[in-house]
All heavy atoms as an XYZ file, in Angstrom:
926
protein
N       5.173     27.277     -0.859
C       4.687     26.328     -1.836
C       3.159     26.303     -1.785
O       2.558     26.317     -0.732
C       5.247     24.930     -1.519
C       4.646     23.863     -2.382
S       5.043     22.146     -1.948
C       6.746     22.036     -2.344
N       2.556     26.226     -2.947
C       1.102     26.121     -3.049
C       0.740     24.680     -3.427
O       1.614     23.888     -3.797
C       0.554     27.072     -4.134
O       1.026     26.613     -5.413
C       0.980     28.512     -3.896
N      -0.537     24.380     -3.374
C      -1.012     23.054     -3.805
C      -0.650     22.832     -5.271
O      -0.227     21.748     -5.657
C      -2.538     22.922     -3.594
C      -2.886     22.958     -2.117
C      -3.073     21.660     -4.245
C      -2.561     21.727     -1.328
N      -0.801     23.874     -6.086
C      -0.447     23.753     -7.506
C       1.037     23.457     -7.679
O       1.416     22.661     -8.546
C      -0.831     25.013     -8.275
C      -2.341     25.162     -8.440
O      -3.057     24.128     -8.341
O      -2.808     26.296     -8.660
N       1.890     24.118     -6.874
C       3.333     23.848     -6.924
C       3.610     22.390     -6.562
O       4.413     21.716     -7.213
C       4.104     24.758     -5.971
C       4.078     26.218     -6.374
O       3.869     26.508     -7.581
O       4.243     27.075     -5.481
N       2.952     21.933     -5.507
C       3.132     20.555     -5.061
C       2.701     19.579     -6.155
O       3.427     18.637     -6.488
C       2.344     20.315     -3.770
C       2.426     18.904     -3.265
C       3.603     18.407     -2.729
C       1.327     18.061     -3.328
C       3.689     17.101     -2.268
C       1.394     16.769     -2.864
C       2.577     16.287     -2.338
N       1.535     19.797     -6.723
C       1.042     18.927     -7.795
C       1.983     18.952     -8.995
O       2.238     17.913     -9.611
C      -0.363     19.345     -8.225
C      -1.416     19.036     -7.171
O      -1.144     18.217     -6.254
O      -2.514     19.628     -7.248
N       2.503     20.118     -9.316
C       3.449     20.242    -10.419
C       4.736     19.466    -10.126
O       5.277     18.787    -11.000
C       3.751     21.717    -10.674
O       4.690     21.860    -11.695
N       5.198     19.574     -8.891
C       6.391     18.815     -8.495
C       6.155     17.319     -8.669
O       7.019     16.602     -9.184
C       6.759     19.093     -7.032
C       7.381     20.457     -6.822
O       7.710     21.140     -7.814
O       7.552     20.843     -5.639
N       5.003     16.841     -8.238
C       4.698     15.410     -8.348
C       4.686     14.948     -9.804
O       5.129     13.842    -10.107
C       3.348     15.092     -7.699
C       3.285     15.121     -6.182
C       1.889     14.749     -5.704
C       4.324     14.211     -5.554
N       4.173     15.804    -10.678
C       4.121     15.447    -12.094
C       5.508     15.272    -12.699
O       5.672     14.545    -13.674
C       3.335     16.493    -12.872
C       1.854     16.448    -12.592
C       1.089     17.538    -13.320
O       1.652     18.166    -14.246
O      -0.083     17.761    -12.963
N       6.497     15.922    -12.110
C       7.875     15.836    -12.611
C       8.592     14.559    -12.164
O       9.600     14.182    -12.735
C       8.673     17.056    -12.142
C       8.161     18.377    -12.681
C       8.325     18.490    -14.187
O       9.383     18.068    -14.712
O       7.393     18.985    -14.843
N       8.078     13.910    -11.131
C       8.732     12.721    -10.585
C       8.390     11.508    -11.430
O       7.233     11.295    -11.775
C       8.298     12.501     -9.132
C       8.486     13.685     -8.191
C       7.919     13.365     -6.813
C       9.953     14.077     -8.092
N       9.406     10.700    -11.760
C       9.117      9.562    -12.621
C       9.601      8.225    -12.066
O       9.062      7.191    -12.428
C       9.727      9.788    -14.005
O      11.129      9.916    -13.906
N      10.582      8.218    -11.206
C      11.109      6.951    -10.693
C      10.888      6.864     -9.190
O      10.622      7.869     -8.519
C      12.602      6.834    -11.000
O      13.336      7.764    -10.213
N      11.016      5.660     -8.677
C      10.904      5.469     -7.225
C      11.953      6.306     -6.508
O      11.665      6.932     -5.484
C      11.057      3.994     -6.875
N      13.140      6.353     -7.072
C      14.200      7.160     -6.461
C      13.839      8.633     -6.448
O      14.121      9.329     -5.469
C      15.531      6.950     -7.209
C      16.129      5.577     -7.051
C      15.630      4.556     -8.073
O      14.638      4.811     -8.787
O      16.243      3.483     -8.142
N      13.214      9.128     -7.531
C      12.769     10.530     -7.574
C      11.802     10.823     -6.437
O      11.920     11.840     -5.752
C      12.068     10.849     -8.902
C      13.002     10.915    -10.093
O      14.232     10.958     -9.901
O      12.479     10.919    -11.236
N      10.836      9.933     -6.244
C       9.857     10.121     -5.174
C      10.526     10.080     -3.802
O      10.272     10.936     -2.953
C       8.750      9.064     -5.252
C       7.681      9.374     -6.255
C       7.797      8.966     -7.572
C       6.546     10.083     -5.881
C       6.812      9.256     -8.506
C       5.550     10.376     -6.802
C       5.685      9.962     -8.118
N      11.372      9.082     -3.586
C      12.035      8.944     -2.291
C      12.923     10.150     -1.998
O      12.950     10.649     -0.862
C      12.833      7.644     -2.248
C      11.970      6.373     -2.231
C      12.784      5.162     -2.657
C      11.345      6.161     -0.864
N      13.629     10.637     -2.996
C      14.471     11.827     -2.811
C      13.613     13.062     -2.532
O      13.915     13.839     -1.632
C      15.346     12.077     -4.050
C      16.456     11.047     -4.211
O      16.833     10.392     -3.207
O      16.939     10.897     -5.351
N      12.559     13.236     -3.298
C      11.696     14.406     -3.140
C      11.101     14.465     -1.727
O      11.014     15.532     -1.120
C      10.579     14.389     -4.185
C       9.630     15.557     -4.076
C       9.995     16.815     -4.561
C       8.385     15.421     -3.480
C       9.134     17.901     -4.457
C       7.514     16.501     -3.370
C       7.900     17.742     -3.858
O       7.045     18.816     -3.746
N      10.698     13.297     -1.219
C      10.098     13.258      0.114
C      11.135     13.010      1.218
O      10.783     12.743      2.356
C       8.969     12.230      0.163
C       7.769     12.646     -0.632
C       7.451     12.037     -1.826
C       6.960     13.691     -0.189
C       6.342     12.433     -2.575
C       5.858     14.101     -0.925
C       5.548     13.477     -2.119
N      12.400     13.112      0.832
C      13.529     13.026      1.785
C      13.500     11.751      2.624
O      13.688     11.776      3.839
C      13.555     14.250      2.689
C      13.742     15.542      1.929
C      13.871     16.732      2.864
N      13.458     17.928      2.166
C      12.490     18.736      2.589
N      11.860     18.502      3.703
N      12.168     19.795      1.881
N      13.277     10.635      1.953
C      13.256      9.340      2.621
C      14.563      8.624      2.311
O      14.890      8.406      1.145
C      12.042      8.512      2.152
C      10.753      9.240      2.541
C      12.089      7.101      2.716
C       9.510      8.690      1.909
N      15.303      8.295      3.359
C      16.535      7.531      3.181
C      16.163      6.131      2.701
O      15.191      5.536      3.176
C      17.301      7.428      4.497
C      17.874      8.770      4.936
O      18.204      9.590      4.059
O      17.981      8.978      6.153
N      16.939      5.612      1.753
C      16.603      4.301      1.217
C      17.859      3.555      0.813
O      18.902      4.135      0.554
C      15.648      4.425      0.023
C      16.201      5.188     -1.156
C      16.885      4.548     -2.180
C      16.036      6.569     -1.253
C      17.384      5.247     -3.263
C      16.528      7.282     -2.333
C      17.204      6.609     -3.335
O      17.698      7.317     -4.405
N      17.726      2.249      0.772
C      18.781      1.360      0.305
C      18.548      1.145     -1.193
O      17.508      0.597     -1.580
C      18.707      0.043      1.070
C      19.763     -0.965      0.642
O      20.424     -0.774     -0.405
O      19.924     -1.967      1.366
N      19.484      1.554     -2.023
C      19.289      1.395     -3.472
C      19.027     -0.052     -3.892
O      18.310     -0.296     -4.858
C      20.598      1.907     -4.076
C      21.157      2.824     -3.034
C      20.731      2.252     -1.714
N      19.566     -1.014     -3.156
C      19.335     -2.423     -3.503
C      17.865     -2.797     -3.306
O      17.302     -3.542     -4.108
C      20.224     -3.323     -2.646
C      21.691     -3.201     -2.975
C      22.514     -4.065     -2.055
C      23.994     -3.802     -2.301
N      24.839     -4.471     -1.324
N      17.249     -2.293     -2.252
C      15.832     -2.573     -2.008
C      14.985     -1.936     -3.108
O      14.075     -2.565     -3.644
C      15.399     -2.052     -0.617
C      13.893     -2.152     -0.437
C      16.124     -2.809      0.489
N      15.317     -0.721     -3.462
C      14.546     -0.004     -4.491
C      14.740     -0.645     -5.857
O      13.781     -0.798     -6.621
C      14.924      1.491     -4.518
C      14.202      2.209     -5.649
C      14.599      2.135     -3.178
N      15.954     -1.059     -6.158
C      16.233     -1.657     -7.459
C      15.364     -2.894     -7.693
O      14.832     -3.090     -8.781
C      17.709     -2.033     -7.563
C      18.090     -2.632     -8.893
C      19.563     -2.960     -8.985
O      20.302     -2.838     -8.020
N      19.991     -3.380    -10.149
N      15.182     -3.699     -6.668
C      14.417     -4.930     -6.800
C      12.910     -4.683     -6.718
O      12.124     -5.402     -7.338
C      14.850     -5.939     -5.704
C      13.972     -7.162     -5.690
C      16.303     -6.323     -5.895
N      12.496     -3.659     -5.967
C      11.079     -3.482     -5.652
C      10.468     -2.169     -6.118
O       9.395     -1.794     -5.635
C      10.889     -3.592     -4.128
C      11.290     -4.937     -3.608
O      10.690     -5.941     -3.935
N      12.335     -4.962     -2.787
N      11.080     -1.478     -7.034
C      10.642     -0.123     -7.392
C       9.167     -0.040     -7.783
O       8.442      0.809     -7.294
C      11.537      0.503     -8.453
C      11.409     -0.078     -9.829
C      12.348      0.549    -10.854
N      13.733      0.250    -10.569
C      14.614      1.159    -10.119
N      14.261      2.403     -9.954
N      15.851      0.814     -9.868
N       8.713     -0.910     -8.649
C       7.308     -0.852     -9.080
C       6.363     -1.226     -7.943
O       5.284     -0.646     -7.801
C       7.075     -1.777    -10.272
C       7.813     -1.389    -11.552
C       7.556     -2.414    -12.646
C       7.420     -0.001    -12.008
N       6.786     -2.166     -7.122
C       5.958     -2.589     -5.991
C       5.825     -1.461     -4.970
O       4.743     -1.236     -4.420
C       6.566     -3.830     -5.323
C       6.724     -4.967     -6.268
N       5.690     -5.816     -6.595
C       7.793     -5.391     -6.983
C       6.116     -6.719     -7.460
N       7.390     -6.472     -7.711
N       6.919     -0.754     -4.737
C       6.900      0.372     -3.797
C       5.958      1.458     -4.303
O       5.116      1.968     -3.553
C       8.310      0.937     -3.572
C       9.176     -0.090     -2.833
C       8.266      2.263     -2.808
C      10.663      0.224     -2.833
N       6.077      1.803     -5.572
C       5.220      2.852     -6.124
C       3.752      2.434     -6.147
O       2.869      3.250     -5.874
C       5.701      3.254     -7.523
C       7.032      3.994     -7.572
C       7.452      4.243     -9.015
C       6.966      5.300     -6.798
N       3.486      1.169     -6.441
C       2.090      0.711     -6.442
C       1.528      0.724     -5.027
O       0.394      1.143     -4.805
C       1.973     -0.701     -7.041
C       0.542     -1.204     -7.091
C      -0.358     -0.352     -7.961
O      -0.028     -0.052     -9.100
N      -1.520      0.030     -7.439
N       2.317      0.287     -4.054
C       1.850      0.301     -2.668
C       1.620      1.734     -2.208
O       0.657      2.026     -1.512
C       2.872     -0.421     -1.781
C       2.554     -0.463     -0.298
C       1.273     -1.220      0.062
N       1.193     -2.573     -0.388
C       1.657     -3.639      0.262
N       2.268     -3.498      1.415
N       1.517     -4.845     -0.241
N       2.509      2.643     -2.606
C       2.346      4.065     -2.299
C       1.009      4.562     -2.858
O       0.218      5.200     -2.169
C       3.529      4.837     -2.891
C       3.464      6.334     -2.799
C       3.159      6.980     -1.616
C       3.760      7.112     -3.911
C       3.130      8.371     -1.540
C       3.742      8.495     -3.846
C       3.419      9.119     -2.654
N       0.739      4.233     -4.100
C      -0.525      4.596     -4.738
C      -1.713      3.998     -3.977
O      -2.719      4.668     -3.744
C      -0.516      4.110     -6.191
C      -1.782      4.355     -6.920
N      -2.770      3.403     -7.023
C      -2.233      5.442     -7.580
C      -3.778      3.892     -7.713
N      -3.478      5.127     -8.067
N      -1.589      2.747     -3.580
C      -2.664      2.091     -2.832
C      -2.900      2.785     -1.491
O      -4.053      2.993     -1.089
C      -2.341      0.618     -2.590
C      -2.317     -0.201     -3.880
O      -2.815      0.286     -4.921
O      -1.783     -1.327     -3.836
N      -1.822      3.123     -0.801
C      -1.955      3.810      0.491
C      -2.602      5.181      0.322
O      -3.430      5.584      1.138
C      -0.600      3.954      1.181
C      -0.086      2.687      1.836
C       1.257      2.553      2.140
C      -0.929      1.631      2.156
C       1.746      1.409      2.758
C      -0.452      0.484      2.750
C       0.885      0.382      3.056
O       1.365     -0.755      3.667
N      -2.241      5.896     -0.738
C      -2.883      7.191     -0.985
C      -4.361      7.013     -1.315
O      -5.188      7.851     -0.955
C      -2.174      7.934     -2.121
C      -0.807      8.510     -1.791
C      -0.169      9.106     -3.039
C      -0.893      9.543     -0.675
N      -4.690      5.914     -1.972
C      -6.080      5.638     -2.307
C      -6.952      5.382     -1.093
O      -8.177      5.501     -1.163
N      -6.335      5.041      0.029
C      -7.080      4.804      1.267
C      -7.451      6.103      1.987
O      -8.238      6.086      2.926
C      -6.261      3.928      2.211
C      -6.036      2.523      1.686
C      -5.058      1.734      2.529
O      -4.507      2.295      3.518
O      -4.828      0.563      2.208
N      -6.876      7.216      1.530
C      -7.131      8.511      2.167
C      -8.468      9.051      1.659
O      -8.663      9.187      0.451
C      -5.983      9.505      1.853
C      -6.299     10.879      2.418
C      -4.665      8.977      2.378
N      -9.366      9.333      2.586
C     -10.689      9.834      2.193
C     -10.628     11.247      1.636
O     -11.299     11.572      0.663
C     -11.648      9.800      3.388
C     -11.982      8.378      3.802
O     -12.026      7.499      2.922
O     -12.199      8.155      5.003
N      -9.827     12.097      2.274
C      -9.751     13.488      1.844
C      -8.323     14.000      2.071
O      -7.788     13.879      3.163
C     -10.741     14.325      2.655
C     -10.935     15.717      2.128
C     -12.064     16.437      2.860
O     -13.033     15.785      3.262
O     -11.939     17.660      3.022
N      -7.758     14.576      1.036
C      -6.411     15.130      1.163
C      -6.459     16.418      1.979
O      -7.423     17.181      1.883
C      -5.821     15.420     -0.218
C      -5.470     14.202     -1.068
C      -5.036     14.647     -2.457
C      -4.386     13.374     -0.414
N      -5.409     16.654      2.750
C      -5.362     17.910      3.517
C      -5.385     19.121      2.591
O      -4.975     19.050      1.431
C      -4.026     17.827      4.251
C      -3.616     16.398      4.202
C      -4.246     15.811      2.982
N      -5.854     20.242      3.121
C      -5.965     21.469      2.331
C      -4.616     22.134      2.078
O      -4.375     22.661      1.002
C      -6.895     22.475      3.024
C      -8.344     21.998      3.011
O      -8.719     21.258      2.079
O      -9.090     22.362      3.932
N      -3.752     22.129      3.065
C      -2.483     22.843      2.940
C      -1.405     22.021      2.272
O      -1.343     20.803      2.409
N      -0.514     22.670      1.541
C       0.553     21.953      0.844
C       1.519     21.247      1.802
O       1.979     20.146      1.508
C       1.255     23.024      0.019
C       0.831     24.323      0.596
C      -0.482     24.100      1.268
N       1.826     21.851      2.944
C       2.751     21.215      3.891
C       2.140     19.937      4.454
O       2.809     18.897      4.557
C       3.106     22.186      5.014
N       0.860     19.996      4.807
C       0.178     18.806      5.326
C       0.059     17.735      4.252
O       0.199     16.537      4.522
C      -1.196     19.184      5.862
N      -0.171     18.164      3.030
C      -0.285     17.216      1.919
C       1.071     16.556      1.651
O       1.148     15.352      1.425
C      -0.801     17.941      0.674
C      -1.321     16.982     -0.373
C      -2.028     17.695     -1.490
N      -3.349     18.156     -1.055
C      -4.280     18.574     -1.875
N      -4.051     18.623     -3.171
N      -5.447     18.971     -1.422
N       2.136     17.357      1.708
C       3.488     16.818      1.523
C       3.785     15.778      2.608
O       4.298     14.692      2.322
C       4.516     17.953      1.574
C       5.913     17.523      1.244
C       6.519     17.585      0.023
C       6.886     16.980      2.143
N       7.807     17.103      0.108
C       8.047     16.723      1.404
C       6.877     16.664      3.495
C       9.193     16.173      1.971
C       8.019     16.113      4.070
C       9.163     15.876      3.311
N       3.447     16.099      3.850
C       3.698     15.192      4.972
C       2.916     13.893      4.814
O       3.451     12.802      5.049
C       3.341     15.873      6.309
O       4.161     17.038      6.446
C       3.561     14.956      7.485
N       1.664     14.002      4.406
C       0.851     12.811      4.180
C       1.493     11.913      3.124
O       1.640     10.702      3.321
C      -0.558     13.205      3.740
C      -1.436     12.033      3.295
C      -1.945     11.265      4.499
C      -2.574     12.504      2.428
N       1.887     12.501      2.008
C       2.524     11.734      0.939
C       3.828     11.116      1.419
O       4.120      9.948      1.119
C       2.777     12.625     -0.283
C       1.576     12.835     -1.144
N       0.483     13.569     -0.734
C       1.297     12.400     -2.398
C      -0.413     13.591     -1.706
N       0.057     12.888     -2.726
N       4.626     11.881      2.148
C       5.905     11.377      2.654
C       5.678     10.193      3.596
O       6.388      9.181      3.514
C       6.672     12.486      3.363
N       4.702     10.302      4.466
C       4.398      9.209      5.401
C       3.947      7.958      4.661
O       4.364      6.841      4.994
C       3.325      9.634      6.402
C       3.813     10.664      7.405
O       5.045     10.881      7.520
O       2.952     11.287      8.064
N       3.086      8.127      3.668
C       2.582      6.975      2.906
C       3.706      6.325      2.088
O       3.780      5.103      1.992
C       1.445      7.378      1.972
C       0.223      7.918      2.661
C      -0.456      6.857      3.494
N      -1.818      7.264      3.778
C      -2.297      7.474      4.991
N      -1.564      7.285      6.026
N      -3.532      7.853      5.173
N       4.581      7.134      1.506
C       5.695      6.579      0.746
C       6.672      5.868      1.670
O       7.167      4.791      1.341
C       6.402      7.674     -0.058
C       7.579      7.205     -0.912
C       7.152      6.116     -1.910
C       8.205      8.382     -1.635
N       6.953      6.443      2.822
C       7.849      5.799      3.783
C       7.284      4.444      4.216
O       8.019      3.457      4.329
C       8.069      6.704      4.995
N       5.975      4.391      4.435
C       5.340      3.128      4.815
C       5.442      2.106      3.681
O       5.735      0.923      3.918
C       3.880      3.366      5.189
N       5.215      2.546      2.461
C       5.303      1.651      1.302
C       6.723      1.110      1.148
O       6.921     -0.094      0.934
C       4.873      2.388      0.033
N       7.710      1.989      1.263
C       9.103      1.556      1.163
C       9.430      0.572      2.278
O      10.021     -0.489      2.045
C      10.046      2.767      1.219
C      11.489      2.379      1.390
C      12.191      1.797      0.335
C      12.137      2.554      2.598
C      13.510      1.409      0.491
C      13.449      2.177      2.764
C      14.131      1.604      1.708
O      15.423      1.202      1.871
N       9.010      0.889      3.498
C       9.296      0.036      4.653
C       8.702     -1.373      4.482
O       9.312     -2.359      4.901
C       8.784      0.693      5.931
C       9.065     -0.108      7.156
N      10.311     -0.558      7.494
C       8.242     -0.561      8.135
C      10.256     -1.247      8.610
N       9.007     -1.262      9.022
N       7.540     -1.459      3.855
C       6.929     -2.772      3.604
C       7.901     -3.696      2.886
O       7.930     -4.900      3.149
C       5.663     -2.634      2.762
C       4.506     -2.014      3.522
O       4.580     -1.890      4.760
O       3.519     -1.623      2.849
N       8.690     -3.138      1.972
C       9.595     -3.960      1.174
C      10.998     -4.044      1.757
O      11.818     -4.811      1.266
C       9.599     -3.469     -0.278
C       8.258     -3.684     -0.901
C       7.309     -2.677     -0.912
C       7.905     -4.919     -1.404
C       6.054     -2.884     -1.434
C       6.642     -5.136     -1.933
C       5.716     -4.119     -1.948
N      11.247     -3.293      2.809
C      12.482     -3.468      3.570
C      12.338     -4.706      4.451
O      13.266     -5.505      4.570
C      12.792     -2.224      4.436
C      13.911     -2.505      5.424
C      13.147     -1.035      3.550
N      11.175     -4.865      5.049
C      10.952     -5.965      5.991
C      10.303     -7.184      5.343
O      10.154     -8.217      5.991
C      10.095     -5.502      7.203
C      10.798     -4.399      7.963
C       8.718     -5.052      6.766
N       9.910     -7.082      4.089
C       9.249     -8.187      3.411
C       9.721     -8.236      1.965
O      10.717     -7.612      1.615
C       7.725     -7.992      3.498
O       7.058     -9.139      3.025
N       9.002     -8.959      1.126
C       9.369     -9.014     -0.293
C       8.103     -8.972     -1.150
O       6.986     -9.053     -0.655
C      10.194    -10.265     -0.599
C       9.468    -11.560     -0.260
O       8.248    -11.644     -0.468
O      10.127    -12.507      0.204
N       8.320     -8.844     -2.437
C       7.202     -8.671     -3.372
C       6.261     -9.874     -3.361
O       5.041     -9.713     -3.415
C       7.731     -8.432     -4.776
N       6.812    -11.059     -3.267
C       5.969    -12.257     -3.290
C       5.069    -12.314     -2.057
O       3.904    -12.674     -2.140
C       6.830    -13.509     -3.363
C       6.008    -14.777     -3.446
C       6.846    -15.939     -3.756
N       7.285    -15.785     -5.135
C       7.879    -16.732     -5.831
N       8.121    -17.882     -5.280
N       8.245    -16.525     -7.071
N       5.605    -11.919     -0.917
C       4.819    -11.932      0.316
C       3.787    -10.814      0.328
O       2.641    -11.015      0.731
C       5.749    -11.785      1.538
O       6.713    -12.843      1.511
C       4.986    -11.840      2.838
N       4.172     -9.640     -0.136
C       3.282     -8.472     -0.100
C       2.171     -8.543     -1.141
O       1.101     -7.979     -0.952
C       4.083     -7.183     -0.273
C       5.009     -6.890      0.886
C       4.285     -6.723      2.197
O       3.240     -6.032      2.247
O       4.749     -7.298      3.194
N       2.414     -9.203     -2.258
C       1.411     -9.418     -3.310
C       0.682     -8.141     -3.707
O      -0.545     -8.058     -3.661
C       0.426    -10.489     -2.868
C       1.094    -11.830     -2.655
C       0.120    -12.888     -2.263
C       0.891    -14.172     -2.070
N       0.057    -15.294     -1.760
N       1.450     -7.155     -4.107
C       0.876     -5.870     -4.508
C       0.123     -5.989     -5.833
O      -0.955     -5.428     -5.990
C       1.989     -4.802     -4.631
C       1.455     -3.531     -5.234
C       2.623     -4.537     -3.280
N       0.687     -6.732     -6.759
C       0.091     -6.824     -8.088
C      -0.806     -8.056     -8.209
O      -0.567     -9.090     -7.593
C       1.181     -6.866     -9.162
C       1.939     -5.575     -9.269
C       3.250     -5.478     -8.834
C       1.335     -4.445     -9.789
C       3.946     -4.285     -8.932
C       2.014     -3.248     -9.891
C       3.324     -3.171     -9.466
N      -1.808     -7.955     -9.036
C      -2.804     -9.003     -9.239
C      -2.169    -10.333     -9.645
O      -2.654    -11.402     -9.275
C      -3.801     -8.534    -10.304
C      -4.962     -9.449    -10.517
C      -5.953     -8.796    -11.503
N      -6.881     -9.749    -12.013
C      -6.687    -10.499    -13.092
N      -5.589    -10.396    -13.774
N      -7.593    -11.355    -13.483
N      -1.103    -10.306    -10.394
C      -0.464    -11.522    -10.888
C      -0.065    -12.448     -9.739
O      -0.058    -13.664     -9.889
C       0.761    -11.189    -11.782
C       1.878    -10.582    -10.958
C       1.241    -12.415    -12.517
N       0.222    -11.893     -8.582
C       0.605    -12.723     -7.443
C      -0.588    -13.446     -6.825
O      -0.428    -14.337     -6.009
C       1.307    -11.882     -6.368
C       2.687    -11.465     -6.774
C       2.948    -10.143     -7.101
C       3.720    -12.374     -6.832
C       4.218     -9.753     -7.475
C       4.991    -11.994     -7.211
C       5.241    -10.683     -7.531
N      -1.791    -13.073     -7.200
C      -2.988    -13.695     -6.651
C      -3.587    -14.735     -7.593
O      -4.527    -15.429     -7.214
C      -4.060    -12.627     -6.355
C      -3.621    -11.633     -5.335
N      -3.712    -11.853     -3.994
C      -3.056    -10.400     -5.459
C      -3.246    -10.816     -3.334
N      -2.846     -9.916     -4.196
N      -3.057    -14.862     -8.799
C      -3.669    -15.724     -9.809
C      -3.595    -17.209     -9.468
O      -4.499    -17.968     -9.782
C      -3.032    -15.475    -11.179
C      -3.303    -14.110    -11.792
C      -2.560    -13.968    -13.122
C      -4.789    -13.906    -12.000
N      -2.513    -17.650     -8.859
C      -2.325    -19.081     -8.626
C      -2.390    -19.448     -7.154
O      -1.839    -20.458     -6.744
C      -0.998    -19.531     -9.229
C      -0.942    -19.328    -10.712
N      -1.707    -20.054    -11.589
C      -0.256    -18.464    -11.472
C      -1.483    -19.652    -12.824
N      -0.608    -18.682    -12.788
N      -3.096    -18.660     -6.389
C      -3.280    -19.000     -4.987
C      -4.244    -20.173     -4.889
O      -5.213    -20.261     -5.644
C      -3.839    -17.809     -4.204
C      -2.836    -16.719     -3.987
C      -3.384    -15.612     -3.100
O      -4.622    -15.527     -2.925
O      -2.568    -14.850     -2.590
N      -3.980    -21.080     -3.951
C      -4.914    -22.204     -3.801
C      -6.296    -21.716     -3.367
O      -6.414    -20.758     -2.614
C      -4.275    -23.055     -2.705
C      -3.137    -22.293     -2.156
C      -2.892    -21.110     -3.030
N      -7.288    -22.360     -3.898
C      -8.661    -22.015     -3.551
C      -9.254    -23.155     -2.733
O      -8.956    -24.317     -2.965
C      -9.477    -21.776     -4.814
C      -9.011    -20.553     -5.572
C      -9.876    -20.326     -6.789
C      -9.597    -19.053     -7.499
N      -8.304    -18.745     -7.926
N     -10.105    -22.832     -1.803
C     -10.753    -23.818     -0.957
C     -12.157    -24.077     -1.480
O     -12.903    -23.139     -1.777
C     -10.839    -23.311      0.495
O      -9.521    -23.018      0.946
C     -11.473    -24.331      1.401
N     -12.505    -25.350     -1.582
C     -13.857    -25.722     -2.010
C     -14.434    -26.662     -0.953
O     -13.789    -27.616     -0.546
C     -13.813    -26.416     -3.362
N     -15.632    -26.386     -0.522
C     -16.322    -27.236      0.441
C     -17.384    -28.050     -0.297
O     -18.308    -27.483     -0.888
C     -16.969    -26.393      1.542
C     -15.941    -25.680      2.382
O     -14.930    -26.273      2.747
N     -16.172    -24.420      2.680
N     -17.236    -29.359     -0.257
C     -18.187    -30.250     -0.910
C     -18.772    -31.158      0.170
O     -18.031    -31.881      0.840
C     -17.497    -31.096     -2.003
C     -16.841    -30.170     -3.029
C     -18.490    -32.047     -2.649
C     -15.950    -30.879     -4.014
N     -20.073    -31.118      0.333
C     -20.691    -31.980      1.349
C     -20.453    -33.453      1.038
O     -20.466    -33.874     -0.134
C     -22.177    -31.647      1.264
C     -22.246    -30.343      0.543
C     -21.039    -30.275     -0.334
N     -20.236    -34.252      2.064
C     -20.000    -35.679      1.901
C     -21.179    -36.347      1.190
O     -20.996    -37.245      0.366
C     -19.758    -36.332      3.269
C     -19.433    -37.821      3.267
C     -18.200    -38.108      2.415
C     -19.244    -38.330      4.677
N     -22.386    -35.877      1.460
C     -23.574    -36.463      0.815
C     -23.511    -36.301     -0.706
O     -23.959    -37.185     -1.436
C     -24.851    -35.833      1.372
O     -24.855    -34.435      1.132
N     -22.957    -35.200     -1.192
C     -22.808    -35.008     -2.639
C     -21.837    -36.028     -3.224
O     -22.066    -36.566     -4.310
C     -22.318    -33.597     -2.967
C     -23.374    -32.535     -2.751
O     -24.519    -32.888     -2.420
O     -23.031    -31.338     -2.917
N     -20.769    -36.284     -2.515
C     -19.785    -37.257     -2.993
C     -20.362    -38.668     -2.967
O     -20.197    -39.442     -3.908
C     -18.511    -37.191     -2.146
C     -17.719    -35.884     -2.228
C     -16.560    -35.906     -1.245
C     -17.213    -35.645     -3.638
N     -21.031    -39.005     -1.872
C     -21.607    -40.342     -1.758
C     -22.706    -40.554     -2.795
O     -22.899    -41.675     -3.281
C     -22.152    -40.567     -0.347
C     -21.094    -40.658      0.750
C     -21.762    -40.758      2.112
C     -20.168    -41.841      0.508
N     -23.419    -39.508     -3.144
C     -24.478    -39.616     -4.148
C     -23.959    -39.943     -5.526
O     -24.692    -40.411     -6.388
N     -22.698    -39.739     -5.775
C     -22.106    -40.024     -7.088
C     -21.581    -41.452     -7.195
O     -21.188    -41.885     -8.258
C     -20.983    -39.032     -7.371
C     -21.469    -37.606     -7.508
C     -20.344    -36.634     -7.797
O     -19.226    -37.019     -8.074
N     -20.655    -35.356     -7.723
N     -21.581    -42.177     -6.075
C     -21.085    -43.550     -6.081
C     -22.293    -44.474     -5.930
O     -22.967    -44.447     -4.890
C     -20.087    -43.770     -4.918
C     -18.928    -42.772     -5.031
C     -19.575    -45.199     -4.929
C     -18.000    -42.783     -3.833
N     -22.575    -45.276     -6.950
C     -23.793    -46.101     -6.936
C     -23.902    -47.013     -5.714
O     -24.950    -47.123     -5.105
C     -23.713    -46.913     -8.220
C     -22.761    -46.181     -9.093
C     -21.830    -45.427     -8.199
N     -22.854    -47.686     -5.343
C     -22.928    -48.647     -4.241
C     -22.828    -47.983     -2.861
O     -22.904    -48.644     -1.838
C     -21.851    -49.725     -4.399
C     -20.462    -49.198     -4.265
N     -19.827    -48.560     -5.297
C     -19.593    -49.206     -3.221
C     -18.607    -48.189     -4.907
N     -18.440    -48.568     -3.657
N     -22.701    -46.655     -2.819
C     -22.579    -45.947     -1.541
C     -23.938    -45.536     -0.995
O     -24.007    -44.975      0.087
C     -21.682    -44.731     -1.704
N     -24.997    -45.781     -1.713
C     -26.320    -45.332     -1.281
C     -26.726    -45.942      0.067
O     -27.440    -45.339      0.838
C     -27.363    -45.685     -2.336
N     -26.248    -47.125      0.365
C     -26.610    -47.765      1.608
C     -25.705    -47.394      2.767
O     -25.876    -47.881      3.876
N     -24.745    -46.537      2.571
C     -23.807    -46.177      3.659
C     -24.378    -45.145      4.584
O     -25.030    -44.259      4.365
C     -22.479    -45.684      3.086
C     -21.696    -46.707      2.292
C     -20.433    -46.062      1.732
C     -21.296    -47.895      3.145
């Protein structure tokens, strides 16, 4: 297999199951059914952390297989809400605001003497 063959193979894959089968990762269909997009996004994120892809196709295949296995495992031991892969899960997180007590007291007319 060449790098071009590997890249061509990847272009043919369209579902989480296709990727998991191609990289020979055993999986529970129930986990994949519920988390397919999250698994693929996490896989993409993990690949994005790689500074430089290996030169050889076998090493590149192994790297991809390891990253996909890690992404799948994240959702075996956790869930989409906890993992927060997509931005939508971060939209309604509570935010912390620090307001000095002096600012609050300054807004109350009779608090000036406190």
